[in-house]
C-alpha positions in Angstrom: 1.2 -6.7 29.6 2.0 -8.3 26.4 1.2 -6.7 22.7 -2.0 -8.9 22.5 -3.3 -7.9 25.8 -2.9 -4.3 24.8 -4.8 -4.9 21.6 -7.4 -6.8 23.2 -8.3 -3.5 25.2 -9.5 -1.9 22.1 -11.3 -5.2 20.9 -14.9 -4.2 19.2 -16.9 -6.9 17.9 -19.3 -4.7 15.7 -16.2 -3.5 14.0 -14.7 -7.2 13.6 -17.7 -7.9 11.7 -17.5 -4.7 9.4 -13.5 -5.6 8.8 -14.3 -9.3 8.0 -16.5 -8.3 5.0 -14.3 -5.6 4.1 -10.9 -7.5 4.1 -10.7 -10.9 2.4 -7.7 -13.1 3.2 -7.4 -13.5 7.0 -9.2 -16.1 8.7 -12.6 -15.1 10.0 -11.8 -15.7 13.6 -8.6 -13.5 13.4 -10.3 -10.3 13.9 -10.5 -8.4 17.2 -12.2 -5.4 15.6 -9.6 -2.9 16.8 -10.2 0.5 15.0 -7.3 1.9 13.0 -6.9 5.2 15.0 -6.7 3.2 18.0 -4.2 0.9 16.3 -2.0 3.7 15.2 -2.3 5.6 18.5 -1.2 2.1 20.3 1.7 1.7 17.6 3.0 5.0 18.6 3.0 4.4 22.3 4.8 1.1 21.6 7.5 2.4 19.3 8.3 5.4 21.8 8.5 2.7 24.7 10.8 0.7 22.9 11.5 -3.2 23.2 9.3 -4.3 20.5 11.9 -6.5 18.6 10.3 -9.4 20.2 7.0 -8.8 18.7 8.5 -8.2 15.2 10.2 -11.5 15.4 7.1 -13.3 16.4 5.9 -14.2 12.8 3.4 -15.4 11.8 0.8 -13.5 14.1 -2.3 -15.2 15.0 -4.8 -11.9 14.8 -5.3 -9.7 11.8 -5.1 -6.8 14.4 -1.6 -8.1 15.4 -0.4 -7.8 11.7 -2.2 -4.4 11.4 -0.2 -3.4 14.7 3.0 -4.5 13.3 2.8 -2.7 10.0 1.8 0.5 11.5 4.6 0.3 14.0 7.1 -0.2 11.3 5.6 2.8 9.7 6.8 4.8 13.1 10.4 3.7 12.7 12.8 6.5 12.5 15.7 4.9 10.9 15.5 4.1 7.2 17.7 0.9 7.3 15.9 -0.6 10.2 12.7 0.4 8.4 13.6 -1.3 5.2 14.9 -4.5 7.3 11.6 -4.8 8.8 9.5 -4.4 5.8 11.5 -7.0 4.1 10.9 -9.5 7.0 7.2 -8.8 7.3 6.1 -8.7 3.7 6.1 -12.4 3.2 3.6 -12.7 5.9 1.1 -10.0 4.4 -2.1 -11.8 3.2 -4.6 -8.6 2.8 -4.7 -5.2 1.4 -5.6 -3.6 4.6 -2.1 -4.6 6.4 -0.3 -4.0 3.1 -1.5 -0.3 2.7 -0.9 0.2 6.4 2.6 0.8 6.0 3.6 4.2 4.9 6.7 4.8 6.8 7.5 8.6 7.3 11.1 8.2 7.1 11.0 7.5 3.5 10.3 10.9 2.6 13.8 11.9 3.2 15.4 8.8 1.7 13.9 8.3 -1.6 17.0 7.5 -3.4 18.1 4.8 -0.8 14.1 3.5 -1.1 14.1 3.0 -5.1 16.3 -0.1 -5.5 13.9 -1.9 -3.0 11.1 -0.5 -4.7 12.3 -1.9 -8.3 12.8 -5.3 -6.3 9.4 -5.5 -4.6 7.3 -4.3 -7.9 9.1 -7.2 -9.8 8.1 -9.8 -7.0 5.4 -12.5 -7.9 4.0 -12.0 -4.3 0.7 -10.0 -4.7 1.2 -7.8 -1.6 5.0 -7.4 -1.9 4.2 -6.1 -5.5 1.4 -4.1 -4.4 3.5 -2.5 -1.7 6.1 -1.8 -4.1 3.6 0.2 -6.5 2.1 2.2 -3.5 5.5 3.3 -2.3 6.4 4.3 -5.8 3.0 6.2 -6.1 3.5 7.8 -2.7 7.2 9.0 -3.2 8.0 9.4 -6.9 5.1 11.2 -8.5 6.1 14.8 -7.2 9.4 15.9 -6.2 11.9 14.3 -8.4 9.6 12.5 -10.8 11.1 10.8 -13.6 9.3 9.5 -16.7 11.2 6.4 -16.4 9.4 5.4 -13.1 6.1 5.0 -15.0 7.6 1.9 -16.6 7.9 -0.1 -13.6 4.0 -0.5 -12.7 3.1 -0.4 -16.6 5.4 -3.8 -17.3 3.4 -5.7 -14.5 1.1 -8.3 -15.9 -0.6 -10.1 -13.3 -4.0 -12.0 -12.6 -4.4 -10.7 -9.0 -7.1 -8.2 -8.3 -5.1 -6.3 -5.6 -2.1 -5.9 -7.9 -4.2 -4.7 -10.6 -6.3 -2.2 -8.6 -2.9 -0.8 -7.2 -1.7 0.0 -11.0 -4.8 1.5 -11.8 -4.5 3.6 -8.6 -1.0 4.7 -9.6 -1.8 5.7 -13.0 -4.9 7.5 -12.0 -2.7 9.3 -9.4 0.0 9.9 -12.3 -2.5 11.4 -14.6 -3.3 13.9 -11.9 0.1 14.8 -11.2 2.1 14.3 -14.3 -0.6 14.3 -17.2 1.9 15.0 -19.9 4.1 11.8 -18.9 1.3 9.5 -17.9 -1.4 10.2 -20.6 0.7 8.4 -23.5 0.2 5.0 -21.5 -3.5 5.3 -21.8 -3.6 7.0 -25.3 -1.2 4.0 -26.6 -2.9 1.4 -24.5 0.4 0.2 -22.6 -1.5 -1.1 -19.7 -3.4 -4.6 -19.5 -7.2 -3.7 -20.7 -8.7 -4.2 -17.4 -6.2 -1.7 -15.8 -6.5 0.6 -18.6 -10.2 0.8 -18.0 -9.9 1.0 -14.3 -7.4 3.6 -14.5 -9.8 5.8 -16.5 -13.0 5.1 -14.2 -10.7 6.2 -11.3 -9.4 9.2 -13.0 -12.7 10.2 -14.2 -13.9 10.0 -10.4 -11.1 12.3 -9.2 -11.4 15.9 -8.6 -7.8 16.7 -9.4 -8.6 15.8 -13.1 -10.0 18.6 -15.2 -13.4 18.2 -17.0 -11.4 18.5 -20.4 -9.2 15.7 -19.6 -11.9 13.4 -18.3 -13.9 13.8 -21.8 -10.6 12.7 -23.4 -10.0 9.7 -21.3 -13.7 8.7 -21.6 -13.2 8.2 -25.2 -10.4 5.9 -24.9 -12.1 3.1 -22.9 -11.5 -0.1 -24.4 
């Protein structure tokens, strides 16, 4: 049975209609409606079985769900070098936020130093989802243990007209305010971000339960 045939076993037309509305970018007829938990379950099975190299090389895929499966399978890989190699091969084919955000490889938790040069490269990309992915990885792996103030400069330097890039920058800084307030707050106080990103960061931070009421009061006064 091919990977597509295995995906088709989870086809859900009602969910496909929902996914179409939520995910701009892919062709409308490319949605099978496979639910994310089913996709992750299948990805774990396929990676465990092995022999997925041919699927990884079959780019571009036809269906949105094949791209989702590809992304979550990459996230299951245990070797950091192989994981990065497959990410770099796949990134140019990503055309939506859902597939981009599906790739959160577990192996990166123990390979942060190895990952950082790649993150710098991805964030500097002009490709929407390559840049978004890089910022997302920086947010996931570098705002806690091993945090350095210089990491904040990477997304702050990005200037983009792309909604999905700017939303990720705002998400990054709202998270940074929750985790590293002293380092992140000057970027808001001194208006170092693009105006739309600045205001969206404040909005997301104010909505967060991880930000204190006192901090939220300060942030509300800094909208532009």
